[in-house]
C-alpha positions, -999 to +999 in steps of 0.1 A: -134+497-356-105+494-379-101+457-387-073+440-406-080+403-416-054+379-431-035+409-446-006+399-469+016+424-489+045+420-513+071+446-521+088+440-555+076+404-554+089+396-520+063+388-494+067+410-463+033+407-446+022+371-442-012+372-427-019+401-403-049+401-381-054+432-359-082+454-346-082+489-332-110+509-318-110+542-301-079+546-280-041+544-283-023+513-295+014+505-300+029+484-327+065+473-321+090+449-336+125+444-348+140+460-379+126+444-411+096+430-393+072+447-417+059+476-396+063+504-422+049+480-449+018+475-428+014+513-425+018+517-463-008+489-469-033+505-445-028+539-463-034+524-497+001+526-511-005+515-548+032+502-551+023+473-529+007+441-539-019+435-511-043+407-504-067+403-475-094+426-460-093+460-444-126+474-430-132+508-414-164+508-393-177+478-412-170+494-446-145+475-468-117+499-479-092+473-493-098+484-529-099+521-521-071+545-529-053+568-503-076+598-509-109+578-506-095+562-473-087+596-460-122+609-468-136+580-447-115+591-417-082+573-420-050+594-414-014+585-421+015+601-404+047+594-422+080+582-408+099+608-430+073+634-440+081+645-476+092+679-488+069+698-512+090+726-528+070+757-539+040+750-518+035+769-485+025+747-455-003+771-447-016+771-483-016+732-485-034+729-452-060+756-459-069+741-493-071+705-478-092+716-450-115+736-472-119+706-495-130+685-466-153+711-452-132+719-420-123+752-405-097+755-378-072+781-364-038+769-378-018+794-358-035+781-325-028+746-335+009+755-343+013+768-308-003+737-294+023+714-310+051+738-303+056+752-339+062+788-345+034+803-369+062+814-392+068+777-401+034+778-419+047+804-443+075+781-455+075+755-481+062+721-467+090+705-448+118+722-468+146+729-444+126+716-415+142+697-386+131+662-379+112+676-349+094+703-370+084+677-396+068+656-369+051+685-352+036+695-385+021+660-388+007+663-353-008+697-363-025+679-392-038+652-369-054+679-347-068+698-377-085+669-395-097+650-365-098+616-382-116+585-370-083+565-371-047+574-374-016+555-383+015+571-371+048+556-384+076+563-358+064+597-347+089+595-318+120+588-339+147+615-341+130+640-317+141+656-285+124+652-251+103+684-256+089+672-288+082+637-272+063+655-245+042+674-271+036+642-290+024+625-258+001+654-251-015+653-285-021+616-283-038+620-249-060+646-263-071+626-293-073+590-281-108+592-265-123+603-300-099+585-323-083+552-327-045+557-330-019+530-339+016+543-331+045+524-347+074+527-325+108+510-317+111+523-280+091+527-249+099+564-246+063+575-251+054+556-219+067+585-200+039+607-214+010+584-224-002+548-221-015+524-248-044+502-242-028+474-261+006+466-276+011+445-306+045+429-315+051+423-353+079+398-363+086+381-395+055+395-411+030+383-384+016+395-351+035+373-326+023+387-293+000+413-278-006+426-243-007+457-222+019+485-216+040+461-195+049+442-226+069+474-238+090+472-206+095+434-210+107+439-246+130+467-236+145+445-209+148+411-226+146+419-263+123+406-290+136+371-286+112+366-257+083+366-282+100+353-314+104+317-317 
């Protein structure tokens, strides 16, 4: 279980997260909320972003990881998928992935995984994310999720700026992983409900979890807005 207890976070001295309590186990979870609610800050806090001032406790399968850096959290099985995956000029995607997989003792067929997520194998011979479309960047993140098989994954808006085919691929990957991995998807919309279904939905507003429920909560939010759960 990935457990967050009374998590607070400041960005440049401003408090963004004001006491988050949240648990995810194996399965798929959605985190939704209005702009400025703190969703991406929560993702950064979970990944171990050193630029944040964080208080509270984060445990991964009963092991406290609050004081660990990003690499150590990754070694324990926590994967972070970024809202805007960065470019790395001069480093081929295949080279980066092969070196990372080798370091962590994993062997996979990258070309086969590329096909599974809808990427041409030629993408792997290009510099990481340089000149990639938004959809290609998100698919490369999905390839990494499949390659590393983490215990828990935080995916920050994997469905933003992608077409319907990419959204379908995303749903397929999530469905293939959710029985063996705990996945928290940060999203603004209910578009993914066409292709997959979360076991629980959390609503974040003003730095706190203000509501939680099943998939029907997504439909309610889309129909009535976040005002239904924000005082």
